[in-house]
Jmol script that loads the backbone (N, CA, C; Angstrom):
load data "model"
ATOM      1  N   MET A   1     113.893  65.176-146.334  1.00  0.00           N
ATOM      2  CA  MET A   1     113.266  63.943-145.940  1.00  0.00           C
ATOM      3  C   MET A   1     111.773  64.182-145.828  1.00  0.00           C
ATOM      4  N   THR A   2     111.014  63.215-146.287  1.00  0.00           N
ATOM      5  CA  THR A   2     109.569  63.321-146.178  1.00  0.00           C
ATOM      6  C   THR A   2     108.950  61.937-145.990  1.00  0.00           C
ATOM      7  N   SER A   3     107.840  61.923-145.270  1.00  0.00           N
ATOM      8  CA  SER A   3     107.095  60.670-145.119  1.00  0.00           C
ATOM      9  C   SER A   3     106.013  60.553-146.191  1.00  0.00           C
ATOM     10  N   ASN A   4     105.798  61.634-146.939  1.00  0.00           N
ATOM     11  CA  ASN A   4     104.731  61.689-147.932  1.00  0.00           C
ATOM     12  C   ASN A   4     105.230  61.180-149.289  1.00  0.00           C
ATOM     13  N   LEU A   5     105.019  59.910-149.537  1.00  0.00           N
ATOM     14  CA  LEU A   5     105.487  59.299-150.787  1.00  0.00           C
ATOM     15  C   LEU A   5     104.827  59.921-152.012  1.00  0.00           C
ATOM     16  N   THR A   6     103.585  60.396-151.869  1.00  0.00           N
ATOM     17  CA  THR A   6     102.887  60.979-153.024  1.00  0.00           C
ATOM     18  C   THR A   6     103.464  62.337-153.429  1.00  0.00           C
ATOM     19  N   SER A   7     104.250  62.966-152.566  1.00  0.00           N
ATOM     20  CA  SER A   7     104.862  64.251-152.943  1.00  0.00           C
ATOM     21  C   SER A   7     106.134  64.056-153.761  1.00  0.00           C
ATOM     22  N   LEU A   8     106.605  62.820-153.858  1.00  0.00           N
ATOM     23  CA  LEU A   8     107.836  62.524-154.591  1.00  0.00           C
ATOM     24  C   LEU A   8     107.554  62.166-156.045  1.00  0.00           C
ATOM     25  N   THR A   9     108.435  62.609-156.934  1.00  0.00           N
ATOM     26  CA  THR A   9     108.403  62.177-158.330  1.00  0.00           C
ATOM     27  C   THR A   9     109.753  61.531-158.626  1.00  0.00           C
ATOM     28  N   ASN A  10     109.835  60.821-159.725  1.00  0.00           N
ATOM     29  CA  ASN A  10     111.077  60.134-160.098  1.00  0.00           C
ATOM     30  C   ASN A  10     111.619  59.290-158.937  1.00  0.00           C
ATOM     31  N   ILE A  11     110.731  58.544-158.316  1.00  0.00           N
ATOM     32  CA  ILE A  11     111.088  57.729-157.153  1.00  0.00           C
ATOM     33  C   ILE A  11     111.972  56.567-157.586  1.00  0.00           C
ATOM     34  N   HIS A  12     113.011  56.332-156.796  1.00  0.00           N
ATOM     35  CA  HIS A  12     113.892  55.195-157.073  1.00  0.00           C
ATOM     36  C   HIS A  12     114.290  54.539-155.748  1.00  0.00           C
ATOM     37  N   THR A  13     114.581  53.257-155.824  1.00  0.00           N
ATOM     38  CA  THR A  13     115.054  52.515-154.659  1.00  0.00           C
ATOM     39  C   THR A  13     116.559  52.729-154.547  1.00  0.00           C
ATOM     40  N   LEU A  14     117.005  53.056-153.350  1.00  0.00           N
ATOM     41  CA  LEU A  14     118.436  53.278-153.119  1.00  0.00           C
ATOM     42  C   LEU A  14     119.188  51.959-153.209  1.00  0.00           C
ATOM     43  N   SER A  15     120.348  51.960-153.823  1.00  0.00           N
ATOM     44  CA  SER A  15     121.136  50.730-153.938  1.00  0.00           C
ATOM     45  C   SER A  15     121.585  50.245-152.556  1.00  0.00           C
ATOM     46  N   THR A  16     121.820  51.184-151.663  1.00  0.00           N
ATOM     47  CA  THR A  16     122.149  50.877-150.277  1.00  0.00           C
ATOM     48  C   THR A  16     121.270  51.757-149.395  1.00  0.00           C
ATOM     49  N   PRO A  17     120.496  51.176-148.485  1.00  0.00           N
ATOM     50  CA  PRO A  17     119.659  52.006-147.602  1.00  0.00           C
ATOM     51  C   PRO A  17     120.510  52.994-146.802  1.00  0.00           C
ATOM     52  N   ILE A  18     119.916  54.124-146.482  1.00  0.00           N
ATOM     53  CA  ILE A  18     120.581  55.136-145.663  1.00  0.00           C
ATOM     54  C   ILE A  18     119.924  55.133-144.290  1.00  0.00           C
ATOM     55  N   PHE A  19     120.743  55.089-143.241  1.00  0.00           N
ATOM     56  CA  PHE A  19     120.241  55.123-141.882  1.00  0.00           C
ATOM     57  C   PHE A  19     120.411  56.528-141.327  1.00  0.00           C
ATOM     58  N   ILE A  20     119.318  57.115-140.836  1.00  0.00           N
ATOM     59  CA  ILE A  20     119.306  58.474-140.315  1.00  0.00           C
ATOM     60  C   ILE A  20     119.232  58.404-138.797  1.00  0.00           C
ATOM     61  N   SER A  21     120.210  58.991-138.140  1.00  0.00           N
ATOM     62  CA  SER A  21     120.238  59.013-136.679  1.00  0.00           C
ATOM     63  C   SER A  21     119.349  60.133-136.163  1.00  0.00           C
ATOM     64  N   GLN A  22     118.531  59.832-135.166  1.00  0.00           N
ATOM     65  CA  GLN A  22     117.644  60.798-134.552  1.00  0.00           C
ATOM     66  C   GLN A  22     118.207  61.236-133.202  1.00  0.00           C
ATOM     67  N   PRO A  23     117.750  62.365-132.662  1.00  0.00           N
ATOM     68  CA  PRO A  23     118.245  62.829-131.366  1.00  0.00           C
ATOM     69  C   PRO A  23     118.016  61.830-130.226  1.00  0.00           C
ATOM     70  N   ASN A  24     117.023  60.966-130.354  1.00  0.00           N
ATOM     71  CA  ASN A  24     116.736  59.979-129.300  1.00  0.00           C
ATOM     72  C   ASN A  24     117.587  58.710-129.461  1.00  0.00           C
ATOM     73  N   SER A  25     118.601  58.761-130.295  1.00  0.00           N
ATOM     74  CA  SER A  25     119.544  57.665-130.554  1.00  0.00           C
ATOM     75  C   SER A  25     118.960  56.546-131.420  1.00  0.00           C
ATOM     76  N   ARG A  26     117.735  56.653-131.828  1.00  0.00           N
ATOM     77  CA  ARG A  26     117.152  55.657-132.741  1.00  0.00           C
ATOM     78  C   ARG A  26     117.552  56.000-134.165  1.00  0.00           C
ATOM     79  N   GLN A  27     117.485  54.990-135.028  1.00  0.00           N
ATOM     80  CA  GLN A  27     117.787  55.203-136.436  1.00  0.00           C
ATOM     81  C   GLN A  27     116.576  54.863-137.287  1.00  0.00           C
ATOM     82  N   VAL A  28     116.420  55.616-138.363  1.00  0.00           N
ATOM     83  CA  VAL A  28     115.350  55.393-139.331  1.00  0.00           C
ATOM     84  C   VAL A  28     116.011  55.002-140.644  1.00  0.00           C
ATOM     85  N   LYS A  29     115.467  53.978-141.276  1.00  0.00           N
ATOM     86  CA  LYS A  29     116.032  53.510-142.547  1.00  0.00           C
ATOM     87  C   LYS A  29     115.263  54.119-143.716  1.00  0.00           C
ATOM     88  N   ALA A  30     115.992  54.742-144.636  1.00  0.00           N
ATOM     89  CA  ALA A  30     115.414  55.261-145.877  1.00  0.00           C
ATOM     90  C   ALA A  30     115.846  54.343-147.006  1.00  0.00           C
ATOM     91  N   GLU A  31     114.871  53.815-147.734  1.00  0.00           N
ATOM     92  CA  GLU A  31     115.173  52.898-148.829  1.00  0.00           C
ATOM     93  C   GLU A  31     114.806  53.464-150.198  1.00  0.00           C
ATOM     94  N   LYS A  32     114.068  54.594-150.207  1.00  0.00           N
ATOM     95  CA  LYS A  32     113.653  55.217-151.464  1.00  0.00           C
ATOM     96  C   LYS A  32     113.981  56.700-151.426  1.00  0.00           C
ATOM     97  N   ALA A  33     114.083  57.295-152.610  1.00  0.00           N
ATOM     98  CA  ALA A  33     114.310  58.734-152.743  1.00  0.00           C
ATOM     99  C   ALA A  33     113.645  59.214-154.028  1.00  0.00           C
ATOM    100  N   GLY A  34     113.470  60.505-154.129  1.00  0.00           N
ATOM    101  CA  GLY A  34     112.864  61.084-155.330  1.00  0.00           C
ATOM    102  C   GLY A  34     113.014  62.591-155.299  1.00  0.00           C
ATOM    103  N   ASN A  35     112.280  63.271-156.159  1.00  0.00           N
ATOM    104  CA  ASN A  35     112.314  64.731-156.252  1.00  0.00           C
ATOM    105  C   ASN A  35     111.020  65.312-155.717  1.00  0.00           C
ATOM    106  N   VAL A  36     111.120  66.511-155.123  1.00  0.00           N
ATOM    107  CA  VAL A  36     109.944  67.235-154.636  1.00  0.00           C
ATOM    108  C   VAL A  36     109.977  68.625-155.243  1.00  0.00           C
ATOM    109  N   LYS A  37     108.863  69.036-155.850  1.00  0.00           N
ATOM    110  CA  LYS A  37     108.765  70.365-156.432  1.00  0.00           C
ATOM    111  C   LYS A  37     108.109  71.294-155.416  1.00  0.00           C
ATOM    112  N   LEU A  38     108.753  72.432-155.166  1.00  0.00           N
ATOM    113  CA  LEU A  38     108.229  73.428-154.243  1.00  0.00           C
ATOM    114  C   LEU A  38     107.948  74.693-155.027  1.00  0.00           C
ATOM    115  N   GLY A  39     106.693  75.041-155.143  1.00  0.00           N
ATOM    116  CA  GLY A  39     106.333  76.201-155.946  1.00  0.00           C
ATOM    117  C   GLY A  39     106.560  75.916-157.420  1.00  0.00           C
ATOM    118  N   SER A  40     106.809  76.966-158.177  1.00  0.00           N
ATOM    119  CA  SER A  40     106.977  76.783-159.621  1.00  0.00           C
ATOM    120  C   SER A  40     108.436  76.672-160.047  1.00  0.00           C
ATOM    121  N   GLU A  41     109.379  76.968-159.144  1.00  0.00           N
ATOM    122  CA  GLU A  41     110.771  77.032-159.578  1.00  0.00           C
ATOM    123  C   GLU A  41     111.737  76.113-158.847  1.00  0.00           C
ATOM    124  N   ILE A  42     111.457  75.755-157.620  1.00  0.00           N
ATOM    125  CA  ILE A  42     112.428  74.991-156.833  1.00  0.00           C
ATOM    126  C   ILE A  42     112.105  73.504-156.864  1.00  0.00           C
ATOM    127  N   ILE A  43     113.097  72.700-157.195  1.00  0.00           N
ATOM    128  CA  ILE A  43     112.961  71.250-157.170  1.00  0.00           C
ATOM    129  C   ILE A  43     114.047  70.698-156.252  1.00  0.00           C
ATOM    130  N   PHE A  44     113.626  70.006-155.202  1.00  0.00           N
ATOM    131  CA  PHE A  44     114.562  69.325-154.315  1.00  0.00           C
ATOM    132  C   PHE A  44     114.843  67.961-154.914  1.00  0.00           C
ATOM    133  N   LYS A  45     116.110  67.632-155.083  1.00  0.00           N
ATOM    134  CA  LYS A  45     116.500  66.360-155.689  1.00  0.00           C
ATOM    135  C   LYS A  45     116.988  65.406-154.613  1.00  0.00           C
ATOM    136  N   ASP A  46     116.799  64.120-154.859  1.00  0.00           N
ATOM    137  CA  ASP A  46     117.272  63.069-153.956  1.00  0.00           C
ATOM    138  C   ASP A  46     116.722  63.231-152.537  1.00  0.00           C
ATOM    139  N   VAL A  47     115.436  63.534-152.437  1.00  0.00           N
ATOM    140  CA  VAL A  47     114.757  63.638-151.135  1.00  0.00           C
ATOM    141  C   VAL A  47     114.493  62.225-150.629  1.00  0.00           C
ATOM    142  N   LEU A  48     114.919  61.955-149.404  1.00  0.00           N
ATOM    143  CA  LEU A  48     114.738  60.615-148.832  1.00  0.00           C
ATOM    144  C   LEU A  48     113.301  60.408-148.373  1.00  0.00           C
ATOM    145  N   HIS A  49     112.779  59.213-148.621  1.00  0.00           N
ATOM    146  CA  HIS A  49     111.457  58.847-148.113  1.00  0.00           C
ATOM    147  C   HIS A  49     111.641  58.199-146.744  1.00  0.00           C
ATOM    148  N   THR A  50     111.082  58.840-145.718  1.00  0.00           N
ATOM    149  CA  THR A  50     111.179  58.354-144.337  1.00  0.00           C
ATOM    150  C   THR A  50     109.762  58.128-143.818  1.00  0.00           C
ATOM    151  N   PRO A  51     109.194  56.945-144.071  1.00  0.00           N
ATOM    152  CA  PRO A  51     107.778  56.701-143.786  1.00  0.00           C
ATOM    153  C   PRO A  51     107.362  56.882-142.331  1.00  0.00           C
ATOM    154  N   THR A  52     108.272  56.753-141.386  1.00  0.00           N
ATOM    155  CA  THR A  52     107.882  56.869-139.977  1.00  0.00           C
ATOM    156  C   THR A  52     107.958  58.295-139.439  1.00  0.00           C
ATOM    157  N   PHE A  53     108.507  59.226-140.205  1.00  0.00           N
ATOM    158  CA  PHE A  53     108.585  60.614-139.741  1.00  0.00           C
ATOM    159  C   PHE A  53     107.197  61.246-139.756  1.00  0.00           C
ATOM    160  N   LYS A  54     106.950  62.145-138.832  1.00  0.00           N
ATOM    161  CA  LYS A  54     105.666  62.854-138.739  1.00  0.00           C
ATOM    162  C   LYS A  54     105.687  64.178-139.505  1.00  0.00           C
ATOM    163  N   CYS A  55     106.876  64.601-139.961  1.00  0.00           N
ATOM    164  CA  CYS A  55     106.989  65.863-140.682  1.00  0.00           C
ATOM    165  C   CYS A  55     108.065  65.729-141.762  1.00  0.00           C
ATOM    166  N   SER A  56     108.163  66.747-142.591  1.00  0.00           N
ATOM    167  CA  SER A  56     109.213  66.791-143.610  1.00  0.00           C
ATOM    168  C   SER A  56     110.308  67.737-143.137  1.00  0.00           C
ATOM    169  N   LEU A  57     111.545  67.428-143.495  1.00  0.00           N
ATOM    170  CA  LEU A  57     112.686  68.257-143.119  1.00  0.00           C
ATOM    171  C   LEU A  57     113.467  68.629-144.362  1.00  0.00           C
ATOM    172  N   ILE A  58     113.994  69.857-144.387  1.00  0.00           N
ATOM    173  CA  ILE A  58     114.848  70.264-145.496  1.00  0.00           C
ATOM    174  C   ILE A  58     116.182  70.777-144.942  1.00  0.00           C
ATOM    175  N   SER A  59     117.199  70.693-145.755  1.00  0.00           N
ATOM    176  CA  SER A  59     118.521  71.207-145.400  1.00  0.00           C
ATOM    177  C   SER A  59     118.716  72.535-146.121  1.00  0.00           C
ATOM    178  N   ALA A  60     118.821  73.621-145.336  1.00  0.00           N
ATOM    179  CA  ALA A  60     119.030  74.940-145.940  1.00  0.00           C
ATOM    180  C   ALA A  60     120.337  74.975-146.720  1.00  0.00           C
ATOM    181  N   GLN A  61     121.358  74.292-146.229  1.00  0.00           N
ATOM    182  CA  GLN A  61     122.645  74.258-146.936  1.00  0.00           C
ATOM    183  C   GLN A  61     122.493  73.599-148.301  1.00  0.00           C
ATOM    184  N   LYS A  62     121.762  72.480-148.370  1.00  0.00           N
ATOM    185  CA  LYS A  62     121.563  71.786-149.643  1.00  0.00           C
ATOM    186  C   LYS A  62     120.742  72.634-150.607  1.00  0.00           C
ATOM    187  N   VAL A  63     119.714  73.314-150.105  1.00  0.00           N
ATOM    188  CA  VAL A  63     118.906  74.187-150.963  1.00  0.00           C
ATOM    189  C   VAL A  63     119.782  75.296-151.534  1.00  0.00           C
ATOM    190  N   GLY A  64     120.601  75.911-150.694  1.00  0.00           N
ATOM    191  CA  GLY A  64     121.478  76.982-151.168  1.00  0.00           C
ATOM    192  C   GLY A  64     122.436  76.508-152.230  1.00  0.00           C
ATOM    193  N   THR A  65     122.989  75.315-152.050  1.00  0.00           N
ATOM    194  CA  THR A  65     123.936  74.756-153.008  1.00  0.00           C
ATOM    195  C   THR A  65     123.235  74.328-154.296  1.00  0.00           C
ATOM    196  N   ASP A  66     122.156  73.558-154.170  1.00  0.00           N
ATOM    197  CA  ASP A  66     121.451  73.044-155.351  1.00  0.00           C
ATOM    198  C   ASP A  66     120.808  74.143-156.181  1.00  0.00           C
ATOM    199  N   GLU A  67     120.274  75.160-155.526  1.00  0.00           N
ATOM    200  CA  GLU A  67     119.551  76.217-156.237  1.00  0.00           C
ATOM    201  C   GLU A  67     120.416  77.454-156.489  1.00  0.00           C
ATOM    202  N   ASN A  68     121.723  77.375-156.124  1.00  0.00           N
ATOM    203  CA  ASN A  68     122.644  78.482-156.345  1.00  0.00           C
ATOM    204  C   ASN A  68     122.104  79.786-155.756  1.00  0.00           C
ATOM    205  N   CYS A  69     121.745  79.738-154.473  1.00  0.00           N
ATOM    206  CA  CYS A  69     121.209  80.926-153.829  1.00  0.00           C
ATOM    207  C   CYS A  69     121.717  81.022-152.391  1.00  0.00           C
ATOM    208  N   VAL A  70     121.520  82.182-151.810  1.00  0.00           N
ATOM    209  CA  VAL A  70     121.861  82.419-150.418  1.00  0.00           C
ATOM    210  C   VAL A  70     120.573  82.343-149.616  1.00  0.00           C
ATOM    211  N   ILE A  71     120.614  81.664-148.472  1.00  0.00           N
ATOM    212  CA  ILE A  71     119.453  81.532-147.602  1.00  0.00           C
ATOM    213  C   ILE A  71     119.593  82.517-146.457  1.00  0.00           C
ATOM    214  N   SER A  72     118.561  83.330-146.238  1.00  0.00           N
ATOM    215  CA  SER A  72     118.546  84.276-145.112  1.00  0.00           C
ATOM    216  C   SER A  72     117.372  83.946-144.219  1.00  0.00           C
ATOM    217  N   TYR A  73     117.623  83.909-142.927  1.00  0.00           N
ATOM    218  CA  TYR A  73     116.549  83.672-141.962  1.00  0.00           C
ATOM    219  C   TYR A  73     116.106  85.021-141.416  1.00  0.00           C
ATOM    220  N   LEU A  74     114.818  85.280-141.498  1.00  0.00           N
ATOM    221  CA  LEU A  74     114.274  86.545-141.040  1.00  0.00           C
ATOM    222  C   LEU A  74     113.400  86.311-139.810  1.00  0.00           C
ATOM    223  N   CYS A  75     113.003  87.385-139.173  1.00  0.00           N
ATOM    224  CA  CYS A  75     112.121  87.281-137.999  1.00  0.00           C
ATOM    225  C   CYS A  75     110.788  86.632-138.371  1.00  0.00           C
ATOM    226  N   HIS A  76     110.104  86.142-137.406  1.00  0.00           N
ATOM    227  CA  HIS A  76     108.760  85.581-137.558  1.00  0.00           C
ATOM    228  C   HIS A  76     108.725  84.356-138.465  1.00  0.00           C
ATOM    229  N   SER A  77     109.783  83.537-138.377  1.00  0.00           N
ATOM    230  CA  SER A  77     109.846  82.259-139.096  1.00  0.00           C
ATOM    231  C   SER A  77     109.732  82.399-140.602  1.00  0.00           C
ATOM    232  N   ARG A  78     110.228  83.460-141.158  1.00  0.00           N
ATOM    233  CA  ARG A  78     110.212  83.632-142.617  1.00  0.00           C
ATOM    234  C   ARG A  78     111.574  83.276-143.183  1.00  0.00           C
ATOM    235  N   LEU A  79     111.560  82.783-144.386  1.00  0.00           N
ATOM    236  CA  LEU A  79     112.790  82.389-145.065  1.00  0.00           C
ATOM    237  C   LEU A  79     112.863  83.146-146.382  1.00  0.00           C
ATOM    238  N   HIS A  80     114.039  83.676-146.699  1.00  0.00           N
ATOM    239  CA  HIS A  80     114.226  84.452-147.919  1.00  0.00           C
ATOM    240  C   HIS A  80     115.389  83.859-148.699  1.00  0.00           C
ATOM    241  N   THR A  81     115.234  83.711-150.003  1.00  0.00           N
ATOM    242  CA  THR A  81     116.333  83.235-150.836  1.00  0.00           C
ATOM    243  C   THR A  81     116.671  84.306-151.862  1.00  0.00           C
ATOM    244  N   LYS A  82     117.935  84.334-152.264  1.00  0.00           N
ATOM    245  CA  LYS A  82     118.386  85.304-153.277  1.00  0.00           C
ATOM    246  C   LYS A  82     119.344  84.589-154.217  1.00  0.00           C
ATOM    247  N   ASP A  83     119.091  84.720-155.519  1.00  0.00           N
ATOM    248  CA  ASP A  83     119.992  84.123-156.508  1.00  0.00           C
ATOM    249  C   ASP A  83     121.373  84.739-156.399  1.00  0.00           C
ATOM    250  N   VAL A  84     122.381  83.921-156.648  1.00  0.00           N
ATOM    251  CA  VAL A  84     123.760  84.391-156.568  1.00  0.00           C
ATOM    252  C   VAL A  84     124.466  84.058-157.877  1.00  0.00           C
ATOM    253  N   ASP A  85     125.236  85.029-158.369  1.00  0.00           N
ATOM    254  CA  ASP A  85     126.062  84.801-159.558  1.00  0.00           C
ATOM    255  C   ASP A  85     127.469  84.495-159.079  1.00  0.00           C
ATOM    256  N   TRP A  86     127.847  83.220-159.078  1.00  0.00           N
ATOM    257  CA  TRP A  86     129.142  82.793-158.560  1.00  0.00           C
ATOM    258  C   TRP A  86     130.247  82.926-159.615  1.00  0.00           C
ATOM    259  N   SER A  87     129.927  83.392-160.818  1.00  0.00           N
ATOM    260  CA  SER A  87     130.920  83.451-161.880  1.00  0.00           C
ATOM    261  C   SER A  87     131.902  84.595-161.714  1.00  0.00           C
ATOM    262  N   ARG A  88     131.605  85.534-160.830  1.00  0.00           N
ATOM    263  CA  ARG A  88     132.519  86.666-160.636  1.00  0.00           C
ATOM    264  C   ARG A  88     133.604  86.362-159.655  1.00  0.00           C
TER     265      ARG A  88
END
end "model"
wireframe off; spacefill off
backbone 0.3
color backbone group
């Protein structure tokens, strides 16, 4: 999810808006989605545009699934990914 519409490419309007529940019990409506490129190799697909959010959020599970990699959390807020060959 991101509030930065300019970071999205291939933007499309959702056929049905998605409501995102927040910890404060309020809901935010997402009506658009698109792709976000991170670095030279990773592309997040179907990223929701949430104009009222103050930050962007990513799902480590979705990144691991979409990019076919394992996500490892390391000390000092570092994130490490490793490609996985699931064919074995």
